Each structure stands twice: as structure tokens, then as C-alpha cells.
N, CA, C and O atoms as a printed pandas DataFrame, in Angstrom:
     atom_number atom_name residue_name chain_id  residue_number  x_coord  y_coord  z_coord
0              1         N          MET        A               1  -10.674   17.536    4.771
1              2        CA          MET        A               1  -10.062   16.009    4.155
2              3         C          MET        A               1   -9.111   15.340    6.026
3              4         O          MET        A               1   -8.270   15.676    6.860
4              5         N          GLY        A               2   -9.738   14.641    5.801
5              6        CA          GLY        A               2   -8.693   13.296    7.321
6              7         C          GLY        A               2   -7.620   12.449    6.294
7              8         O          GLY        A               2   -7.194   12.262    5.155
8              9         N          THR        A               3   -7.560   11.987    8.284
9             10        CA          THR        A               3   -6.376   11.047    7.925
10            11         C          THR        A               3   -6.646    9.800    7.093
11            12         O          THR        A               3   -7.850    9.558    7.165
12            13         N          LEU        A               4   -6.081    9.013    6.419
13            14        CA          LEU        A               4   -6.024    7.588    5.921
14            15         C          LEU        A               4   -5.426    6.652    7.245
15            16         O          LEU        A               4   -4.242    6.391    7.461
16            17         N          ASN        A               5   -6.232    6.369    7.792
17            18        CA          ASN        A               5   -5.704    5.440    8.556
18            19         C          ASN        A               5   -5.761    3.231    8.151
19            20         O          ASN        A               5   -6.611    2.352    8.010
20            21         N          ILE        A               6   -3.931    3.408    8.139
21            22        CA          ILE        A               6   -3.937    1.964    7.087
22            23         C          ILE        A               6   -3.242    1.131    8.182
23            24         O          ILE        A               6   -2.037    1.377    8.225
24            25         N          ARG        A               7   -3.564    0.421    8.878
25            26        CA          ARG        A               7   -2.760   -0.197    9.539
26            27         C          ARG        A               7   -2.901   -1.894    9.202
27            28         O          ARG        A               7   -2.351   -2.662    9.991
28            29         N          THR        A               8   -3.667   -2.473    7.984
29            30        CA          THR        A               8   -3.959   -3.835    8.027
30            31         C          THR        A               8   -3.710   -3.954    6.556
31            32         O          THR        A               8   -3.277   -2.943    6.002
32            33         N          ILE        A               9   -3.958   -5.264    5.673
33            34        CA          ILE        A               9   -4.191   -5.671    4.785
34            35         C          ILE        A               9   -5.786   -4.739    3.839
35            36         O          ILE        A               9   -5.990   -3.945    2.921
36            37         N          GLY        A              10   -6.780   -5.806    5.195
37            38        CA          GLY        A              10   -8.310   -5.343    5.259
38            39         C          GLY        A              10   -7.784   -4.022    4.511
39            40         O          GLY        A              10   -7.480   -4.253    3.341
40            41         N          ASP        A              11   -7.649   -2.992    4.825
41            42        CA          ASP        A              11   -7.253   -1.151    4.495
42            43         C          ASP        A              11   -7.213   -0.957    3.297
43            44         O          ASP        A              11   -7.659   -0.051    2.591
44            45         N          LEU        A              12   -6.531   -2.054    3.045
45            46        CA          LEU        A              12   -5.544   -1.280    1.631
46            47         C          LEU        A              12   -6.416   -1.853    0.538
47            48         O          LEU        A              12   -6.940   -1.103   -0.286
48            49         N          PHE        A              13   -6.666   -3.782    0.493
49            50        CA          PHE        A              13   -7.286   -3.789   -0.401
50            51         C          PHE        A              13   -8.900   -2.287   -0.522
51            52         O          PHE        A              13   -9.386   -1.444   -1.276
52            53         N          ARG        A              14   -9.006   -2.746    0.496
53            54        CA          ARG        A              14  -10.618   -1.653    0.361
54            55         C          ARG        A              14  -10.897   -0.062   -0.212
55            56         O          ARG        A              14  -11.808    0.581   -0.736
56            57         N          LEU        A              15   -9.063    0.185    0.386
57            58        CA          LEU        A              15   -9.060    1.644   -0.543
58            59         C          LEU        A              15   -8.064    1.541   -1.868
59            60         O          LEU        A              15   -7.537    2.563   -2.309
60            61         N          GLY        A              16   -7.881    0.482   -2.362
61            62        CA          GLY        A              16   -7.254   -0.172   -3.625
62            63         C          GLY        A              16   -5.986   -0.079   -3.663
63            64         O          GLY        A              16   -5.396    0.200   -4.707
64            65         N          ALA        A              17   -5.553   -0.236   -2.850
65            66        CA          ALA        A              17   -3.692    0.342   -3.015
66            67         C          ALA        A              17   -3.119   -1.276   -2.606
67            68         O          ALA        A              17   -3.684   -2.249   -2.107
68            69         N          LEU        A              18   -1.433   -0.975   -3.180
69            70        CA          LEU        A              18   -0.741   -1.966   -3.352
70            71         C          LEU        A              18   -0.346   -1.705   -1.915
71            72         O          LEU        A              18   -0.551   -0.759   -1.155
72            73         N          LEU        A              19    0.535   -3.303   -1.751
73            74        CA          LEU        A              19    1.007   -3.441   -0.711
74            75         C          LEU        A              19    2.783   -3.029   -0.373
75            76         O          LEU        A              19    3.363   -4.047    0.006
76            77         N          LEU        A              20    3.541   -2.028   -0.421
77            78        CA          LEU        A              20    4.612   -2.022   -0.602
78            79         C          LEU        A              20    5.339   -2.150    0.496
79            80         O          LEU        A              20    5.134   -1.622    1.589
80            81         N          ALA        A              21    6.601   -3.202    0.032
81            82        CA          ALA        A              21    7.227   -4.172    0.523
82            83         C          ALA        A              21    8.750   -3.320    0.590
83            84         O          ALA        A              21    9.273   -3.188   -0.517
84            85         N          THR        A              22    9.522   -2.726    1.773
85            86        CA          THR        A              22   11.173   -1.802    1.258
86            87         C          THR        A              22   12.021   -2.609    2.428
87            88         O          THR        A              22   11.979   -2.566    3.657
88            89         N          CYS        A              23   12.731   -3.290    1.573
89            90        CA          CYS        A              23   14.097   -4.108    2.370
90            91         C          CYS        A              23   14.848   -3.163    3.067
91            92         O          CYS        A              23   15.491   -2.430    2.316
92            93         N          ARG        A              24   15.040   -2.831    4.835
93            94        CA          ARG        A              24   15.919   -1.425    5.497
94            95         C          ARG        A              24   17.395   -2.414    5.205
95            96         O          ARG        A              24   18.390   -1.773    5.544
96            97         N          ALA        A              25   17.629   -3.377    4.827
97            98        CA          ALA        A              25   18.946   -3.517    4.596
98            99         C          ALA        A              25   19.593   -3.681    3.307
99           100         O          ALA        A              25   20.798   -3.900    3.186
100          101         N          CYS        A              26   18.753   -3.569    2.326
101          102        CA          CYS        A              26   19.256   -3.546    0.434
102          103         C          CYS        A              26   18.947   -1.928    0.651
103          104         O          CYS        A              26   19.654   -0.945    0.873
104          105         N          GLY        A              27   17.574   -2.154    0.479
105          106        CA          GLY        A              27   16.836   -1.013   -0.081
106          107         C          GLY        A              27   15.651   -1.193   -1.086
107          108         O          GLY        A              27   14.854   -0.315   -1.418
108          109         N          HIS        A              28   15.692   -2.982   -1.667
109          110        CA          HIS        A              28   14.955   -3.729   -2.644
110          111         C          HIS        A              28   13.161   -3.459   -2.385
111          112         O          HIS        A              28   12.663   -3.434   -1.260
112          113         N          THR        A              29   12.580   -3.322   -3.331
113          114        CA          THR        A              29   11.421   -2.566   -2.859
114          115         C          THR        A              29   10.278   -3.805   -3.770
115          116         O          THR        A              29   10.601   -4.321   -4.840
116          117         N          GLY        A              30    9.387   -3.991   -3.284
117          118        CA          GLY        A              30    8.302   -4.909   -4.246
118          119         C          GLY        A              30    6.791   -4.162   -4.259
119          120         O          GLY        A              30    6.612   -2.991   -3.925
120          121         N          ARG        A              31    6.164   -4.717   -4.533
121          122        CA          ARG        A              31    4.922   -3.689   -4.281
122          123         C          ARG        A              31    3.956   -5.259   -5.045
123          124         O          ARG        A              31    4.176   -5.890   -6.079
124          125         N          PHE        A              32    2.976   -5.412   -4.064
125          126        CA          PHE        A              32    2.358   -6.087   -4.244
126          127         C          PHE        A              32    0.472   -6.902   -4.359
127          128         O          PHE        A              32    0.256   -7.467   -3.286
128          129         N          HIS        A              33   -0.469   -7.009   -5.108
129          130        CA          HIS        A              33   -1.826   -6.979   -4.424
130          131         C          HIS        A              33   -2.516   -7.067   -3.966
131          132         O          HIS        A              33   -3.271   -7.938   -4.398
132          133         N          ALA        A              34   -3.247   -5.917   -1.981
133          134        CA          ALA        A              34   -3.668   -7.032   -1.229
134          135         C          ALA        A              34   -4.608   -7.525   -1.280
135          136         O          ALA        A              34   -5.032   -7.590   -0.126
136          137         N          GLY        A              35   -5.663   -8.211   -2.328
137          138        CA          GLY        A              35   -6.252   -9.464   -2.327
138          139         C          GLY        A              35   -5.668  -10.760   -2.427
139          140         O          GLY        A              35   -6.015  -11.720   -1.739
140          141         N          GLU        A              36   -4.363  -10.776   -3.698
141          142        CA          GLU        A              36   -3.583  -11.874   -2.751
142          143         C          GLU        A              36   -2.792  -12.145   -1.409
143          144         O          GLU        A              36   -2.616  -13.201   -0.800
144          145         N          MET        A              37   -2.246  -10.461   -1.061
145          146        CA          MET        A              37   -2.140  -11.585    0.090
146          147         C          MET        A              37   -2.960  -11.829    1.304
147          148         O          MET        A              37   -2.509  -12.445    2.269
148          149         N          ILE        A              38   -4.611  -11.167    1.239
149          150        CA          ILE        A              38   -5.483  -11.444    1.915
150          151         C          ILE        A              38   -5.363  -12.905    1.998
151          152         O          ILE        A              38   -5.037  -13.540    3.001
152          153         N          VAL        A              39   -5.657  -13.369    0.848
153          154        CA          VAL        A              39   -5.221  -15.407    0.848
154          155         C          VAL        A              39   -4.958  -15.861    1.499
155          156         O          VAL        A              39   -5.583  -16.875    1.808
156          157         N          PHE        A              40   -3.541  -15.355    2.391
157          158        CA          PHE        A              40   -2.664  -16.573    2.846
158          159         C          PHE        A              40   -2.557  -15.967    4.031
159          160         O          PHE        A              40   -2.704  -16.642    5.050
160          161         N          LEU        A              41   -2.195  -14.151    4.131
161          162        CA          LEU        A              41   -2.415  -13.976    5.491
162          163         C          LEU        A              41   -3.790  -13.595    6.267
163          164         O          LEU        A              41   -3.778  -13.495    7.494
164          165         N          GLY        A              42   -5.022  -13.379    5.487
165          166        CA          GLY        A              42   -5.944  -12.280    6.326
166          167         C          GLY        A              42   -5.949  -11.137    6.853
167          168         O          GLY        A              42   -5.152  -10.445    7.487
168          169         N          ALA        A              43   -7.516  -11.013    6.296
169          170        CA          ALA        A              43   -7.619   -9.574    5.702
170          171         C          ALA        A              43   -7.810   -8.562    7.212
171          172         O          ALA        A              43   -8.653   -7.691    7.432
172          173         N          GLY        A              44   -6.850   -8.990    7.972
173          174        CA          GLY        A              44   -6.758   -8.644    9.920
174          175         C          GLY        A              44   -5.755   -8.252   10.485
175          176         O          GLY        A              44   -5.641   -7.415   11.381
176          177         N          ARG        A              45   -4.670   -9.128    9.735
177          178        CA          ARG        A              45   -3.733   -8.941    9.263
178          179         C          ARG        A              45   -2.893   -7.275    9.724
179          180         O          ARG        A              45   -2.910   -6.490    8.776
180          181         N          ARG        A              46   -2.373   -6.854   10.709
181          182        CA          ARG        A              46   -1.255   -5.474   10.821
182          183         C          ARG        A              46    0.349   -5.885   10.103
183          184         O          ARG        A              46    1.270   -6.691   10.231
184          185         N          LEU        A              47   -0.099   -4.652    9.246
185          186        CA          LEU        A              47    0.869   -3.986    8.238
186          187         C          LEU        A              47    2.039   -4.130    8.986
187          188         O          LEU        A              47    2.842   -3.926    8.075
188          189         N          ASP        A              48    2.557   -4.281    9.729
189          190        CA          ASP        A              48    3.818   -4.147   10.561
190          191         C          ASP        A              48    4.144   -5.387   11.521
191          192         O          ASP        A              48    4.832   -5.457   12.539
192          193         N          ASP        A              49    3.264   -6.508   10.700
193          194        CA          ASP        A              49    3.335   -7.955   11.656
194          195         C          ASP        A              49    3.213   -9.039   10.721
195          196         O          ASP        A              49    2.748  -10.129   11.055
196          197         N          LEU        A              50    3.642   -8.759    9.487
197          198        CA          LEU        A              50    3.645   -9.143    8.255
198          199         C          LEU        A              50    5.150  -10.117    8.410
199          200         O          LEU        A              50    5.807   -9.731    9.376
200          201         N          PRO        A              51    5.736  -11.174    7.718
201          202        CA          PRO        A              51    6.124  -11.911    7.572
202          203         C          PRO        A              51    7.096  -12.090    6.641
203          204         O          PRO        A              51    7.607  -13.182    6.393
204          205         N          LEU        A              52    7.416  -10.903    6.034
205          206        CA          LEU        A              52    8.194  -10.772    4.599
206          207         C          LEU        A              52    9.795  -10.854    4.853
207          208         O          LEU        A              52   10.495  -10.707    5.855
208          209         N          VAL        A              53   10.047  -11.143    3.542
209          210        CA          VAL        A              53   11.803  -11.443    3.028
210          211         C          VAL        A              53   12.171  -11.331    2.086
211          212         O          VAL        A              53   12.081  -11.800    0.952
212          213         N          CYS        A              54   12.710  -10.522    2.703
213          214        CA          CYS        A              54   13.352   -9.730    0.873
214          215         C          CYS        A              54   14.190  -10.964    0.056
215          216         O          CYS        A              54   14.942  -11.883    0.379
216          217         N          SER        A              55   13.454  -10.290   -1.517
217          218        CA          SER        A              55   13.644  -11.756   -1.962
218          219         C          SER        A              55   15.239  -11.199   -2.793
219          220         O          SER        A              55   15.560  -11.745   -3.848
220          221         N          ALA        A              56   16.090  -10.136   -2.206
221          222        CA          ALA        A              56   17.604   -9.256   -3.123
222          223         C          ALA        A              56   18.571  -10.365   -1.936
223          224         O          ALA        A              56   19.341  -11.140   -2.504
224          225         N          CYS        A              57   18.525  -10.444   -0.149
225          226        CA          CYS        A              57   19.269  -10.565    0.494
226          227         C          CYS        A              57   18.714  -11.697    1.466
227          228         O          CYS        A              57   19.187  -12.620    2.129
228          229         N          GLY        A              58   17.548  -11.182    1.224
229          230        CA          GLY        A              58   17.385  -12.542    2.251
230          231         C          GLY        A              58   17.085  -11.893    3.939
231          232         O          GLY        A              58   17.084  -12.573    4.965
232          233         N          SER        A              59   16.882  -10.637    3.851
233          234        CA          SER        A              59   16.852   -9.914    5.508
234          235         C          SER        A              59   15.527  -10.279    5.808
235          236         O          SER        A              59   14.937  -10.944    4.955
236          237         N          ARG        A              60   14.908   -9.965    6.901
237          238        CA          ARG        A              60   13.695  -10.091    7.755
238          239         C          ARG        A              60   13.763   -8.571    7.935
239          240         O          ARG        A              60   12.669   -8.122    8.275
240          241         N          ASP        A              61   14.310   -8.045    7.863
241          242        CA          ASP        A              61   13.716   -6.347    8.700
242          243         C          ASP        A              61   12.875   -5.629    7.266
243          244         O          ASP        A              61   12.888   -4.418    7.486
244          245         N          VAL        A              62   12.290   -5.843    6.153
245          246        CA          VAL        A              62   11.524   -5.233    5.397
246          247         C          VAL        A              62    9.903   -4.589    6.063
247          248         O          VAL        A              62    9.067   -5.239    6.691
248          249         N          ALA        A              63    9.849   -3.237    5.699
249          250        CA          ALA        A              63    8.924   -2.356    5.754
250          251         C          ALA        A              63    7.513   -2.382    5.059
251          252         O          ALA        A              63    7.535   -1.690    4.042
252          253         N          ALA        A              64    6.701   -2.773    5.218
253          254        CA          ALA        A              64    5.292   -2.467    4.897
254          255         C          ALA        A              64    4.355   -1.646    5.185
255          256         O          ALA        A              64    3.817   -1.441    6.273
256          257         N          THR        A              65    4.077   -0.944    3.673
257          258        CA          THR        A              65    3.215    0.399    3.955
258          259         C          THR        A              65    2.302    0.314    2.400
259          260         O          THR        A              65    2.135   -0.365    1.386
260          261         N          ALA        A              66    1.905    1.515    3.085
261          262        CA          ALA        A              66    1.046    1.696    1.661
262          263         C          ALA        A              66    1.315    2.378    0.543
263          264         O          ALA        A              66    1.539    3.586    0.632
264          265         N          ASP        A              67    1.347    1.527   -1.086
265          266        CA          ASP        A              67    2.409    2.436   -1.631
266          267         C          ASP        A              67    1.395    3.811   -2.467
267          268         O          ASP        A              67    0.229    3.581   -2.789
268          269         N          GLN        A              68    1.753    4.568   -2.611
269          270        CA          GLN        A              68    1.416    6.470   -2.436
270          271         C          GLN        A              68    0.333    6.469   -3.425
271          272         O          GLN        A              68   -0.840    6.823   -3.307
272          273         N          ALA        A              69    1.243    5.799   -4.837
273          274        CA          ALA        A              69    1.025    6.300   -5.994
274          275         C          ALA        A              69   -0.387    5.783   -6.443
275          276         O          ALA        A              69   -1.057    6.263   -7.357
276          277         N          SER        A              70   -0.758    4.604   -5.553
277          278        CA          SER        A              70   -1.813    3.331   -5.955
278          279         C          SER        A              70   -2.852    4.214   -5.235
279          280         O          SER        A              70   -3.837    4.747   -5.745
280          281         N          LEU        A              71   -2.513    4.258   -4.174
281          282        CA          LEU        A              71   -3.630    5.014   -3.697
282          283         C          LEU        A              71   -3.531    6.153   -4.100
283          284         O          LEU        A              71   -4.048    5.903   -5.188
284          285         N          LEU        A              72   -3.258    7.461   -4.179
285          286        CA          LEU        A              72   -3.466    8.362   -5.339
286          287         C          LEU        A              72   -3.927    8.127   -7.192
287          288         O          LEU        A              72   -4.117    8.925   -8.111
288          289         N          ALA        A              73   -3.952    7.108   -7.118
289          290        CA          ALA        A              73   -4.280    6.556   -8.515
290          291         C          ALA        A              73   -6.049    6.645   -8.493
291          292         O          ALA        A              73   -6.852    7.363   -9.090
292          293         N          GLY        A              74   -6.167    5.698   -7.638
293          294        CA          GLY        A              74   -7.473    5.796   -7.468
294          295         C          GLY        A              74   -9.071    6.531   -6.868
295          296         O          GLY        A              74  -10.274    6.347   -7.052
296          297         N          ARG        A              75   -8.167    7.454   -6.051
297          298        CA          ARG        A              75   -8.811    8.617   -5.316
298          299         C          ARG        A              75   -9.639    9.866   -6.944
299          300         O          ARG        A              75   -9.171   10.273   -8.008
300          301         N          GLN        A              76  -10.798    9.997   -6.340
301          302        CA          GLN        A              76  -11.401   10.992   -6.295
302          303         C          GLN        A              76  -11.228   12.583   -7.005
303          304         O          GLN        A              76  -12.424   12.848   -6.892
304          305         N          ARG        A              77  -10.947   13.192   -7.317
305          306        CA          ARG        A              77  -10.853   14.692   -7.241
306          307         C          ARG        A              77  -12.084   15.820   -8.782
307          308         O          ARG        A              77  -12.101   15.955  -10.005
308          309         N          PRO        A              78  -12.784   16.265   -7.680
309          310        CA          PRO        A              78  -12.941   17.346   -8.573
310          311         C          PRO        A              78  -12.652   17.669   -9.260
311          312         O          PRO        A              78  -11.504   17.280   -9.470
312          313         N          ALA        A              79  -13.128   18.514  -10.202
313          314        CA          ALA        A              79  -13.534   18.458  -12.003
314          315         C          ALA        A              79  -12.646   19.734  -12.095
315          316         O          ALA        A              79  -13.394   20.673  -12.370
316          317         N          LYS        A              80  -11.669   20.051  -12.006
317          318        CA          LYS        A              80  -11.510   21.834  -12.597
318          319         C          LYS        A              80  -12.567   22.656  -13.090
319          320         O          LYS        A              80  -13.231   22.564  -14.122
320          321         N          PRO        A              81  -12.599   23.678  -11.925
321          322        CA          PRO        A              81  -13.845   25.095  -12.992
322          323         C          PRO        A              81  -14.020   24.950  -14.464
323          324         O          PRO        A              81  -13.656   24.064  -15.238
324          325         N          LYS        A              82  -14.449   25.676  -14.578
325          326        CA          LYS        A              82  -14.550   25.716  -15.698
326          327         C          LYS        A              82  -14.463   27.771  -15.827
327          328         O          LYS        A              82  -15.137   28.377  -14.994
328          329         N          SER        A              83  -13.953   28.291  -16.466
329          330        CA          SER        A              83  -13.819   29.053  -16.396
330          331         C          SER        A              83  -14.886   30.498  -17.481
331          332         O          SER        A              83  -14.426   30.573  -18.620
332          333         N          LEU        A              84  -16.022   31.432  -17.248
333          334        CA          LEU        A              84  -16.762   32.384  -17.617
334          335         C          LEU        A              84  -17.249   32.422  -19.535
335          336         O          LEU        A              84  -18.249   32.490  -20.251
336          337         N          SER        A              85  -15.012   32.274  -19.669
337          338        CA          SER        A              85  -15.039   32.920  -20.438
338          339         C          SER        A              85  -15.065   31.637  -22.123
339          340         O          SER        A              85  -14.814   31.643  -23.328
340          341         N          ASP        A              86  -15.541   30.769  -21.058
341          342        CA          ASP        A              86  -15.435   29.146  -21.494
342          343         C          ASP        A              86  -16.716   29.010  -22.541
343          344         O          ASP        A              86  -16.962   27.930  -23.078
């Protein structure tokens, strides 16, 4: 399996993942649909260059990453092999 390179909002959208915003100052988190972010910021906008502001404390020190749970939810997994005794 290869490593996923998720650098832009468009990468998140293509993978069907949510954007996870985490405030480094207070720990507040929020999840956003990538498609909604594309409308305002464009698909090529890098995650490390998003103009995010924490709604809890007002800090601009906010990390943007892919939400791991939404990445795994859309992932296709092979079915469990059937045993010969079934």
C-alpha cells in the first residue's frame, strides 16, 4: 500500500475526507466538508496555508489536516475470506 499525499483541499475532496481543524492554543476542533471549503478558497489551496481562526479563542494558530475517521470510512476493504467449513 502506498502513502497518501494530502496537501490541498482538492486532495481531501477527491478522497472524500473531512478537513480537521485543531487550535494549537486551546485544543478546540472542528470538521469541515472539503467541497464547502473549495467554494471559498479553491481546490489548490494548501492545508498548511489556510486562513483559519479558532471560533473558541480567536487564535490563528490552527492546524489543518485530514480527518482520519472520514478517510478510513470511505476506504474499500477486501471481504473476509470464507473458511472451507462454511
